[in-house]
Structures are given as structure tokens and as C-alpha cells.
N, C-alpha and C positions, 0 to 999 in steps of 0.2 A: 609569235607576238612578243614584242619587247616589253620588259618590265618597266613600269613607270618610275622615274627617278623620284625619290623622296628627299626631303630636306636632310634627313639623317644620313642617307646614302651620299648625298653631295658633300655634306660636311666631313664625313669620314674620308672621302676621296680627296678633298681639299687638304685635310691633315696629312694624308699619305703623300701627296704631292709636295707639301712643305718639307717633310722629312727628306724626301728624295733630293730636293733642291738644296737643302741645308748640308746634306752629306757631301755635295760637290763632286760626286763621282761620275756625273753625266757629261757627255760632250756638249759643246755649245749648242749644236742643233737640237739635241735631245732636251737640253735644259730650256730652250726657247719653246719647244713644243709643250713641255710640262708646264711652263709658266703660262702659256696661252690657255691650256686646259684649266689651270688653277683660276685664272681670271674669269673664265666661263662658269666654273663651279661657285666662285664667290658671288658673281652676279645672280646666279640661280638662287643661292641661299638668301641673298639680300631681298630678292623679289618675294620669296616665300615668307620671310619675316615681315615684310611690308604688308602682304596679304593678311597674315595673322593679326597684325596690329590693327588693320582696318576692321577685321571681324570683331576684335575685342572692343574697339571703339563703338561699333554698332550695338553690341550687346550690353554695354554699360548704360544703365538707366539711372536717372536721378530725378526724383520728384515727378515721375510719370512721363518724363520727356527724355529723349536720347541726348546724352552729353558725353563727350570724351573725357575720360579720367586718366591723367598721365600716370605712368608707372613711377613708383618711387625708386630712386637709384639704390642699388644694393650696397650696403656698407659691410664689407667682408669681416672687419674686425668685430663689429657688434654682433654679427651672426655667430661668431665663435663662442661668445659668452653664454 
């Protein structure tokens, strides 16, 4: 039985593919195959993130009714203070 791919597995694979493509040591055919695999991993990760966002939206309650609460953008500089 095959292991179910997780978001973390797909993200790690996507990072690995990016490094391989950046190195430039692949033949054109191999690079195209890696690129295609990377596109699939990116789509999978995006789908999982969208599912997570939908779950968060459903779980956020305000005044006894369901309402979506947008995430605040992260400010990296203020986080370091």
C-alpha cells in the first residue's frame, strides 16, 4: 500500500526539485520532467493550503455565527523585535 502524500512531503520534494533545476546539471529532457513534477507538487501544495484555509474559515466564529476572518500579513521586521 502506497504512503499518502502529505503537504510536508510535497513541499520537501518541490524544494528538492528547485535545487536540482537551479544546479543546471540536468539534460533538457530530465529538466522538463523535473519541471513537470514540480508543477504537480506545487498544485498539490496549493490545493492543500486552500483546503486548510476553508477549514479555518469554517472554524472562525464571531458573535455566534460563522464568519471568515482574514489572516494578517506577517511583517518579518516587527517579528524580530
